[in-house]
C-alpha positions in Angstrom: 23.9 0.2 3.3 22.9 3.2 1.1 20.1 1.3 -0.5 18.6 0.3 2.8 18.9 3.8 4.1 17.2 5.3 1.0 14.4 2.7 1.3 13.9 3.3 5.0 13.7 7.1 4.7 11.5 7.1 1.6 9.0 4.6 3.1 9.0 6.5 6.4 8.0 9.7 4.5 5.3 7.8 2.7 4.1 6.3 6.0 3.9 9.7 7.8 1.6 10.9 5.1 -1.1 8.7 6.8 -1.0 10.9 9.9 -1.0 14.1 7.8 -4.1 12.9 5.9 -5.9 12.3 9.2 -5.5 15.9 10.4 -8.8 17.2 9.1 -10.6 15.2 11.8 -9.6 18.0 14.2 -12.2 20.1 12.5 -14.8 17.5 11.5 -15.9 14.0 12.4 -17.9 13.5 9.2 -17.2 13.2 5.5 -19.8 12.8 2.8 -20.1 9.2 1.5 -19.4 10.4 -2.0 -16.1 11.9 -1.0 -15.2 8.8 0.9 -15.8 6.8 -2.3 -13.6 9.2 -4.3 -10.8 9.0 -1.7 -10.9 5.2 -1.6 -10.8 5.1 -5.4 -8.0 7.6 -5.5 -5.9 5.4 -3.3 -6.7 2.3 -5.2 -5.9 4.0 -8.5 -2.5 5.1 -7.3 -1.7 1.6 -6.0 -2.9 0.0 -9.3 -0.7 2.3 -11.5 2.2 1.8 -9.1 1.8 -2.0 -9.4 1.9 -1.8 -13.2 4.4 1.0 -14.0 6.7 1.1 -11.0 6.9 -2.6 -10.1 5.8 -5.0 -12.9 7.5 -3.2 -15.9 10.8 -2.4 -14.0 10.8 -5.9 -12.6 10.6 -7.5 -16.0 13.3 -5.1 -17.3 15.6 -5.9 -14.3 15.2 -9.6 -15.1 16.1 -9.0 -18.8 19.2 -7.0 -17.6 20.3 -10.1 -15.6 20.3 -12.1 -18.8 16.9 -13.7 -18.8 14.9 -14.0 -22.0 11.6 -12.1 -22.4 9.7 -15.2 -21.7 11.9 -16.1 -18.7 11.5 -12.5 -17.4 7.7 -12.7 -17.7 7.7 -16.1 -15.9 9.8 -14.6 -13.0 7.4 -11.7 -12.6 4.3 -13.9 -12.8 5.6 -16.4 -10.2 6.7 -13.5 -7.9 3.3 -11.9 -8.1 1.6 -15.2 -7.2 4.0 -15.5 -4.2 3.2 -12.0 -3.1 -0.5 -12.4 -3.3 -0.3 -15.8 -1.5 1.6 -14.2 1.3 -1.1 -11.6 1.8 -3.8 -14.3 1.5 -2.2 -16.3 4.3 -1.9 -13.2 6.5 -5.6 -12.5 5.9 -6.5 -16.1 6.9 -4.3 -16.5 10.0 -4.0 -13.0 11.5 -7.2 -11.8 13.2 -8.3 -8.4 11.8 -11.4 -6.5 10.9 -12.3 -4.1 8.1 -14.3 -1.0 8.8 -17.1 -2.0 6.4 -16.2 -5.6 5.4 -16.2 -7.0 8.9 -14.0 -9.5 10.8 -11.6 -12.0 9.1 -9.1 -14.5 10.4 -9.1 -16.4 13.6 -10.8 -14.1 16.2 -10.7 -14.8 19.9 -13.4 -13.5 22.2 -11.1 -11.5 24.4 -9.4 -9.7 21.5 -10.1 -6.0 21.6 -11.8 -4.7 18.5 -9.4 -1.7 18.0 -6.5 -4.2 17.7 -8.4 -6.0 14.9 -8.5 -2.7 13.0 -4.9 -2.0 13.6 -3.8 -5.4 12.3 -6.0 -4.9 9.2 -4.3 -1.6 8.5 -0.9 -3.1 9.1 -1.6 -5.9 6.6 -2.6 -3.2 4.2 0.4 -0.9 4.7 3.2 -3.5 4.8 3.1 -4.2 1.0 3.2 -0.4 0.4 6.4 0.0 2.4 7.8 -3.2 0.8 7.2 -1.7 -2.7 9.0 1.5 -1.8 12.0 -0.3 -0.3 12.3 -2.6 -3.4 11.9 0.5 -5.6 15.2 1.8 -4.3 16.8 -1.6 -4.5 19.0 -0.8 -7.5 20.2 2.4 -5.8 18.3 4.4 -8.4 16.2 7.4 -7.1 14.3 7.5 -10.4 12.8 4.1 -9.7 12.0 4.6 -6.0 10.9 8.3 -5.9 7.7 8.0 -7.9 6.7 5.0 -5.8 7.4 6.9 -2.5 5.5 10.0 -3.7 2.6 7.9 -5.0 2.3 5.8 -1.9 2.5 8.9 0.2 -0.4 10.5 -1.8 -2.4 7.2 -1.4 -1.8 7.2 2.4 -3.2 10.6 2.9 -6.9 9.8 2.0 -6.4 6.4 3.7 -5.3 8.1 6.9 -8.4 10.4 6.8 -10.8 7.5 6.3 -9.2 5.4 9.1 -9.4 8.4 11.5 -13.0 9.1 10.6 -13.9 5.4 11.1 -12.3 5.5 14.6 -14.2 8.7 15.4 -17.5 6.9 14.4 -16.5 4.2 16.9 -16.4 7.0 19.5 -12.6 7.1 19.9 -11.2 10.6 20.7 -9.5 12.8 18.2 -6.2 12.4 19.9 -6.5 8.6 19.9 -7.6 8.5 16.2 -4.6 10.6 15.2 -2.3 8.4 17.2 -3.5 5.2 15.6 -3.2 6.8 12.2 0.4 7.7 12.9 1.1 4.3 14.4 -0.2 2.4 11.3 1.8 4.7 9.0 5.0 3.6 10.8 4.4 0.1 9.3 5.5 1.4 5.9 9.2 1.9 6.9 9.3 -1.6 8.4 8.2 -2.9 5.0 10.7 -0.5 3.3 13.6 -1.8 5.3 12.6 -5.5 4.6 12.3 -4.8 0.9 15.5 -2.8 0.5 17.4 -5.4 2.7 16.3 -8.3 0.5 17.4 -6.6 -2.7 20.6 -5.4 -1.1 21.9 -8.9 -0.9 22.2 -8.9 -4.7 20.6 -7.5 -7.8 19.4 -11.1 -8.7 16.7 -10.5 -6.1 15.5 -7.2 -7.6 13.0 -8.6 -10.2 11.7 -11.1 -7.6 11.3 -8.4 -5.0 9.4 -6.1 -7.4 7.1 -8.9 -8.5 6.3 -10.0 -4.9 5.5 -6.4 -3.9 3.4 -6.0 -7.0 1.4 -9.2 -6.2 0.9 -8.1 -2.6 -0.4 -4.6 -3.6 -2.7 -6.1 -6.3 -4.2 -8.4 -3.7 -4.9 -5.5 -1.4 -6.6 -3.6 -4.3 -8.8 -6.5 -5.3 -9.6 -7.9 -1.9 -10.0 -4.7 0.1 -10.3 -1.4 -1.7 -12.7 -2.4 -4.6 -15.1 -4.3 -2.3 -15.1 -1.4 0.2 -16.1 1.0 -2.6 -18.8 -1.4 -3.9 -20.2 -2.2 -0.4 -20.9 1.4 0.4 -22.7 1.9 -3.0 -20.0 4.4 -4.0 -19.0 2.6 -7.2 -19.4 5.6 -9.6 -17.5 8.0 -7.2 -15.0 5.3 -6.6 -14.4 4.8 -10.4 -13.7 8.5 -10.7 -11.2 8.3 -7.9 -9.5 5.2 -9.4 -9.2 7.0 -12.7 -7.8 10.1 -11.1 -5.4 8.1 -8.9 -4.2 6.0 -11.8 -3.5 8.9 -14.1 -1.7 10.8 -11.3 0.6 7.9 -10.5 1.2 7.2 -14.2 2.2 10.9 -14.7 4.5 10.8 -11.7 6.2 7.6 -12.9 6.7 8.9 -16.4 7.7 12.4 -15.4 10.1 11.4 -12.6 11.3 8.1 -13.9 
């Protein structure tokens, strides 16, 4: 049970960073669009580097350690990533949700309150992050999971601020916006427990778990974060943020791993 415990605690810490990042709305209800672009890019860059260095590469190495050939290991990671992306794709199609700039997706009913559409959207976004952290601790190694937990926590802070600012623009109170940010951050430990539990059944599931988490996170980056940056004409600022986030997460993974 130590693996599940580590995954749950680490993903909880990463999730709580969402509420911490939202705290500046106590003092301001606005943030320059350029800074929003940088923050969105920062989160995307962290997730992109985490996908590559903390999930895909360790997942391939875990498969090799289990006795698979290099080609076989690459095939496992590839199939797992497709499964992870497909899971997120299905969630996007069948769970009603709405992005702050992208608009509504999924099967929307008329009596469904708009705030719940936003909450579901953030939940779909955050679950793969928690899953990744939980799987990262799947082999009981802190060196694999810690960079992921720190990186996802850093990514959650600007995300929490942008979510809270968007809620304030919809005329929700500061208290309500902070509460929703905290609530959505608590999705991470749910994903963390699921990820750690799956791998806890046996190390044979470790490369699969890492690949599925990688595919899920890559889907979020391509389907949500990059379009949000482009839609608001913040591409240049977003690119700077992505570079900064990618380098930061890469440094964490190499230095701590």
